[in-house]
N, C-alpha and C positions, 0 to 999 in steps of 0.2 A: 504494500500500500504506500502510495506517495503522499507528500504533504498536501497536494490538491485533493486527493481522495479523503484524507483525514479532515480537511476543511469541509468537504461535502458531507461527511458523516456527522460532523458537529452541527452544521446548520440544518441537518435533517432530523435532529432530535436524539442522536446517539450520544452516549457519554463515554468517557474513558476511565479505565481502571489501570493505573500505572504501577507496574511491578518494578521496584527500584533494584539497584545492585544488591542491597541488603536482603531483599526478598526473593531474589532469583532462585536460591536453593529451595524455596517454598512454593514455587510457581505451580506445581502439579496440584498441591493441596488447595491453593488459592483458586485455581480454575474450577476444581470440584466444588468448593464452597459456593462459588458464584453460580455454577450450574444448578446446584440444589436450591438456590434462592431464586431461580428463574431468571438469572442474569448471565447465562453462558455467553462468553465472548463470541462474536461473529467474525472477527478479524484481529490481526495483531500488527503492530508497527514497531520495528526495531528503533531504538533511540541510542545511537552509538556514542554520542557526546552528552551523556546524562548531566554532568555538572552544569554545562552551559544551558542546556534545555530546561533544567529545573529552575535555574536562575531566571529564565524568561517567564516561567509560570508565576514567579513571585513578584516580578517588577511591575510597577505601575507608573505611568508618566506623571511627573510632578510630585512624587512621594520619595523624598530623599532618604528617610529612615527605612522604607521598604527596600529601596535599591541597595542601601548599605547592608541590610540583612540578607538580601539575595546574594551579594558578593561573598559574604561570610559563609553562607550555606554552600555556595559553589566551591569555595576553597575546602570546606570540610569534606564534601563528596569526593573531591579530587585527592585529598590527603588519605582518606580511608579506603577508597575504592578506585585507585588509579586505572584508567583505561577500561573499566568495566561498564558494559552497557545496561540500559534499562529496556523495558518493553511496555508499550501502550496497548492495552486490549480495548477494542471497540465493543461496547456493550449495546445490545439492541435497544431500539427506541422503547421507552416505557419501562426500562429495567432499573432505573436509578434507585427506587425504593428498596428493591432486593439487594442491590449492591451496597446501599447505605446500611442495611441490616448486617451484612457480612462485615463491613468496616467496624460497626459498633461492637460486634461480637469478637472479632479477631484482633483488632488494634491493641486492646489491653493485654490479651493473651500472648501476642507475639513480641510485645515490647518494642524498644527503640534503642538507638545508640546515642547517648547524650554527647553533645559537642559544645565546646566553649565558643561563644560568639563575641563576647567582650564588648557588647553594645550597651549604651545607656538604656535602662529599662528592659533589656533582653540579654543578660549575661550568658544564658544557656539556651541551647536549642536541641532538637532531637531529629535524627535521621530515622525515617520509618521504612518498613519493608514494602509498603505500597501506599499509593495516594489515590484518593477519590475526591473530586471537587466538592465543595460545600454546595448545598441546594442553591440554585439560581446562578451559580458560577460555572457550571459545566461547559456551556457553549463558549463562553469567553476564554476559559482556560484552554480548551481544545483549539480554538482559533489562534491563541498566542503560541501554543506548541507547534501548530502547523506552520506558522510564520517563521518561528525559530528553526524548525526542521528544514525549511526551504532556504534558510540562510538570510532571512530578512528581519529577524528579530533577535533579541537576547543581547 
């Protein structure tokens, strides 16, 4: 799937479930959990430069603190998982609620990797094994990811 196809999926109501380098060893179990929740992925997109792409998901024009935070997370992913890719799974239209239930159930159980960010008001952050956008942000995140994947963002 290309960046253009990813953009089309996002505007067509699909959402993305991103398996990060931390979660790659768990991907078979994550896929099964999504399938059981009625949110089995219909396609997948390789994300070879995950630190840069993840940074593009976090950035917002005119938000200096968010941009600083994005740069720190990018450095943390690079430091802890150098050269390791992520994967974006395209979930079918209407499956966000099922994926959100998977997130709520698995996120606490799987844990995260704490990282020092050293920012005022945000000294610590966490790298997670997967990412699902918050409600109402799925399309915007998928579009930012598609732009960054195409080399026009991030």
